[in-house]
N, C-alpha and C positions, 0 to 999 in steps of 0.2 A: 423905666427900667434901663440900667446902664448897658454899655457894650462890653462889659468885662468878660462875660462868658464867650462871646464871639472872638474876642481878642486872645484869650488864653488858648482857645482851640487853634488859632492861627499860630501862636507861639509854639504849641506842641508840634504842629505841622512842620514849621521851620526847623525845629530841633529834632524832628523824627522821634518824638517821645510818645509812648503809649500813655493812656490815661493813668494806668497804675504807676508807671515810672514817674510821671509828673506829680501825681498825688504823693508818692513816697518822699519826694524832695521837700514838700511843705507839710508833712505829717497830716495829710488828709486821707479820707477814705475815697476809694475810686468812685463809689456811688455818689458821694458828695460832690466831687469834681464834675461828674456827669450832670448833676443837677444844675451846677453853675453854668456849664457850657450850653445846656438846653434852655436856660432861662427860667427854670422851675424854682430856683432859689438864688438869693443874693448872699455873697460872702460877708463875713465880719470885716470891719475896717482893718483889724490887725492882719488878716489874711491878705487883703488887698495891698497893704503896705509891704508885707513880706515879699509878695510876688513881684510887685513893681520895683522894689529895691534890688531884688536878686538879678533882674534883667536890665536894671538901670533905665527904666521907663518912667516918665513922670506920671504921678497918680491920676491927675486930671485927664491925661492922654489915654491911659488904659481904660478909664471909665467912660469917656465921652466921645472918643474918636475911633473910627474903625481903622485899625492898623493895616498897612499893606506889607507885603514881604520886603519890598525895598526899604520901607521905613524901619522895619525890625532889624535889618542888616546894618543900619546906621547906628543903632543903639550900642552902647558899650556892654561889657559883661560877657556872659557865656555865648551870646549870639554872634559876637564879632568875628569868630573863626569861620562862620558859614558864608564865605565869599561867593561861592557858587553852589546852587542846589542841584545835586545829581537827581536824575530820574529814578525814583524809587517805586518798586512794585508795591501795590497795596497789600498789607499783611492781613491775614485772617486772624481775628481775635476770638479766643475760645475760653469759656468759663472752665476753670480747673478745680477739681476736687482733691485737695490735699488730705493726707491721713488725719490731720486734726480737724478737718471739716466734715468727716464722714458721718458722724452721729447727727450733727445739725442738718446736714443735707437730707438725711432720711426724713426728718421732721418738717423741713421747710422748702423742699425742692420745687413745690408748686407756686412759691411766692416769688414773683418777678424781681422784687426789690432785694430779696436775699441773693438771688442769682447775680444781680448787678454788683453786689458787694463781695463776691468771690474774687480770688486772684484770677487774672486772665493771662493766657499765653498768646503771644503774637507770633504767628508762624507764616513763612512764605509758601503756603499751600493754596491751591485753588479748589474751593469747595463751598458752594452756596447753600448747602444744607445746614440744618440745625446740628451743632456739634457739641460734644462734651469731652473734656480732658480729665483723666483720672491718674493719680500717682499710685502705683502699685505699692502695697504695704505688707505683703506676705508672700509665701513661697508656693501657694496653691496651684499656680499656673506654670510652675517650673518642673522640669524633668531632668534629673542629673545636672548637667551644666547648660541645659538649653531652656528655652521658654522665657517667662517673665519673672523678673526678680524685683525686690523692693527698690524704689526710686526710679524704676522704668516708668515712662509715661505713655499711656495709650490714648488714642483719639477715637471716640465713638461717634457714629452717625445715627441720628434719631430714626427709630422704626415705629411707625404708627401701629396701633393695636389692630387695625383692619388688615394689616399686612403680616400679622404673626403666622397665619396659616400658609403664607407663601414661602416661608422659610423651609427649605427641603434638604439642605446640606449642613453638616455640623460646622460651626464657626465659633469664635470667641465673642462674647457679649458682656456688656456691663448692664446689670439688671437691678432695678430698684423695686423693692416691695415695701409694705408698710413697716417692716421690722428690720430690713437689712439692705445693704448695698453689696452686690456680689459680682465677681468677675469669674465667669465660668465658660466652659465649652458647652454649647447648646445643641441638643439633639431633639428634633420634632417628634411628637408622639401624641396623637389624638387629643387636640385642644389643650395640650400640655407640652412642656419642655422637660426633657431629662437633662439635669445639670451635672456636669462632670468636671473635676479638677484634673490637671495633667500630672500632678504630684501623686506618687503611689501612696496607698493607704488611706485615702480620703474617700469616704462613701459618696456615691451618687445620690441625688435627690430628684424629686419630681415636683414641678411647679406648674399650676394651672394658669392658663392665659389670664383668667379673671383676677389672679393675685398679683399681677405685674402692673406697677404704676408707670415705670419707664423702662424702655429697652433701647440700648445703644449698640449697634454693630461696630466692632473694632475694625477701623480702616487703616490706621497708622500706628506705629510704635516708635518711640524715641528711647533707645536703650541707654542705660547708664554705664554701659561697657561695650566691648566689641563682641557681638553674638556669633555663634557658630551657625551660619545661615543654612548650610547644607543639611545639618541634622534637624533644624527647625522645619525645613521643607519636607523632610522624610516623615516627621511626626504628623504634619498636616495631611499628607497622603495616606498614612496609616489610619488616621481618624476617618477619612473619607471612605476608605475601603471597608473599614469595620461597619460603617453605616450601610453601605451597599450590600454587604453580606447579610446583615440583619433583614433588610428589605427582601432579599432573595429567599431567605429562610422562611419568612412569614408568608410568602406567596406560594410556597410548596404545600 
């Protein structure tokens, strides 16, 4: 087995390239590149030649010798500008569900190889939990000029099924069922969730815990515009108060 995978991982580190960014340069799938780096697959000779030539590294060197950072900095090409390597914080990589991926995600979300082939976001956030990114593609979670709009990106944190009953306050979740991928505000209700959109005129629905395949609590939002944060906070407080009033009413 060659040292090709270990060396291209070192090249990515020197260039500060994500797997997706590196793969895009050479028309590869991110999952294919990952297989090379992990030694699960060997590349075709034309791929080796293309990458070696791009970075001006001899083919026999990239295949048979473990490259060091100092060696890489001596090679010509795109690497020569990296005279000093700054200290970089490790980025968190997150599988991202784009609008065109939504239907296939519903069918293949449980397949690890499918998840590896999704586009990934690399973000400077600290979170060791299982995460999922989702690109908003409708107006259901918008309210007038506030809320979530198409092209906004939400980051959800995995919620295990055993923790569904511990959810007591309404919040926004990404929900996967056998038939749909939903972004809704969730209200707990007797082994079920009431799902509501923030946009007016959309009927609420009820979803049993048993119907949920994945649940992701939205922890971060990357807006495609400058949001009105004051109004967003007011809407969240109103949703919380509405839930508290319902609890009080049911206890009387």
